[in-house]
C-alpha positions as CSV (number, residue, x, y, z in Angstrom):
1,M,-17.9,12.7,7.8
2,K,-16.1,10.9,5.0
3,K,-13.0,8.7,5.3
4,I,-10.6,9.1,2.4
5,V,-7.4,7.1,1.9
6,L,-4.5,8.5,-0.2
7,I,-1.9,6.1,-1.5
8,S,1.3,7.3,-3.1
9,C,2.3,6.1,-6.5
10,V,5.3,3.8,-7.0
11,S,8.0,3.4,-9.6
12,K,7.1,-0.2,-10.6
13,K,4.4,0.0,-13.2
14,L,2.9,-1.9,-16.1
15,P,4.4,-0.9,-19.5
16,H,1.0,0.1,-20.9
17,K,-2.1,2.2,-20.1
18,A,-4.3,0.7,-17.4
19,K,-6.7,1.5,-14.6
20,A,-4.7,3.3,-11.9
21,K,-5.4,0.5,-9.3
22,D,-3.8,-2.0,-11.8
23,L,-1.0,0.2,-13.2
24,Y,1.2,0.1,-10.1
25,V,2.6,-3.4,-9.5
26,S,5.0,-3.2,-6.6
27,S,4.3,-5.3,-3.4
28,L,4.2,-2.1,-1.4
29,F,1.5,-0.6,-3.5
30,K,-0.6,-3.8,-3.6
31,Y,-0.4,-4.2,0.2
32,N,-1.3,-0.5,0.7
33,L,-4.3,-0.9,-1.6
34,K,-5.4,-4.1,0.2
35,Y,-5.0,-2.3,3.6
36,A,-6.9,0.7,2.3
37,Y,-9.9,-1.4,1.5
38,L,-9.9,-2.9,5.0
39,L,-10.2,0.6,6.4
40,N,-13.7,0.8,4.8
41,P,-13.1,4.3,3.3
42,D,-15.7,6.3,1.3
43,K,-13.0,6.7,-1.4
44,I,-9.4,5.7,-2.2
45,F,-7.2,7.9,-4.4
46,I,-3.7,7.6,-5.6
47,L,-1.2,10.4,-5.3
48,S,0.5,10.3,-8.7
49,A,3.7,12.3,-9.2
50,K,2.6,13.0,-12.8
51,Y,-1.2,13.1,-12.7
52,G,-1.9,14.4,-9.1
53,L,-5.0,13.0,-7.5
54,V,-6.1,9.9,-9.4
55,G,-9.2,7.7,-8.9
56,L,-8.6,3.9,-8.8
57,E,-10.7,3.4,-12.0
58,E,-9.1,6.2,-14.0
59,E,-7.1,4.9,-17.0
60,I,-3.6,6.4,-17.1
61,E,-0.4,5.9,-19.1
62,P,2.7,4.7,-17.3
63,Y,5.3,7.4,-16.5
64,N,8.7,7.9,-15.0
65,K,8.3,10.7,-12.5
66,T,8.7,10.9,-8.8
67,L,8.3,13.6,-6.2
68,N,11.6,12.4,-4.8
69,T,13.6,14.1,-7.6
70,M,11.5,17.2,-7.8
71,H,12.4,20.6,-6.2
72,S,10.2,21.9,-3.4
73,E,8.6,24.6,-5.7
74,E,7.5,21.8,-8.1
75,I,6.2,19.7,-5.2
76,K,4.3,22.8,-3.8
77,E,2.7,23.3,-7.3
78,W,1.8,19.5,-7.4
79,A,0.3,19.7,-3.9
80,N,-1.8,22.8,-4.8
81,N,-3.3,20.9,-7.8
82,V,-4.0,17.9,-5.5
83,L,-5.6,20.1,-2.9
84,S,-7.7,21.8,-5.5
85,K,-9.1,18.5,-6.8
86,L,-9.4,17.0,-3.3
87,G,-11.2,20.1,-2.0
88,K,-14.0,19.5,-4.5
89,I,-14.5,15.9,-3.2
90,V,-14.0,16.2,0.5
91,N,-14.3,18.7,3.4
92,L,-10.6,19.4,4.2
93,K,-11.6,20.7,7.6
94,E,-13.8,17.8,8.7
95,D,-13.3,14.6,6.7
96,E,-10.7,12.1,7.8
97,I,-7.8,11.7,5.4
98,I,-5.6,8.6,5.9
99,F,-2.1,8.8,4.2
100,L,-0.5,5.7,3.0
101,A,2.2,7.9,1.5
102,G,5.7,9.1,2.2
103,D,6.6,12.5,3.6
104,R,7.2,14.2,0.3
105,Y,3.7,13.2,-0.8
106,R,2.2,14.6,2.4
107,K,4.3,17.5,3.4
108,Y,2.5,20.3,1.5
109,L,-1.0,18.7,1.9
110,I,-1.1,18.3,5.6
111,P,-1.2,22.0,6.6
112,Y,-4.6,22.2,4.8
113,I,-6.1,19.0,6.2
114,H,-7.4,19.2,9.8
115,N,-8.2,15.5,10.4
116,Y,-5.6,13.1,9.2
117,N,-3.9,9.9,10.1
118,I,-0.5,8.4,9.0
119,P,-0.5,4.7,10.1
120,L,2.9,4.0,8.6
121,K,4.7,7.2,9.7
122,G,8.3,6.7,10.5
123,L,8.5,3.1,9.2
124,G,11.0,2.2,6.5
125,I,9.7,0.2,3.5
126,G,10.6,-3.1,5.0
127,R,8.7,-2.3,8.2
128,Q,5.8,-0.9,6.2
129,L,5.5,-4.2,4.3
130,K,5.7,-6.2,7.5
131,Y,3.0,-4.0,9.1
132,L,0.8,-4.2,6.0
133,K,1.2,-8.0,5.6
134,E,0.2,-8.5,9.3
135,K,-2.9,-6.2,8.9
136,T,-4.1,-7.7,5.7
137,R,-3.8,-11.4,6.6
């Protein structure tokens, strides 16, 4: 069984093309990534509003797109693309998927994933940061 961590993208980005793990520069993203490594997963991916499922080493251009302003039909289409890519990498029925991502990024993925965990569920950004800082000390 594999363990996969999915981290949502953030709005604060470098102004130029970079590896996905370096493109996102907010504190929340950096702490999520640090925490993800501590979980010893087989793989870590970013859930990008523009690019879908992105590997940490993939080079991508900065963008200004968020699921927070998309209609549910657009988010469903985005989720289908993510599930299609994810399904080629992991077993959606058996592998453990850990979401470090908000509800909009999880909502249409979770019904297809049998074994998942949401450690930051229900926490606002301030409490998420506090939790992540404590866990990554």
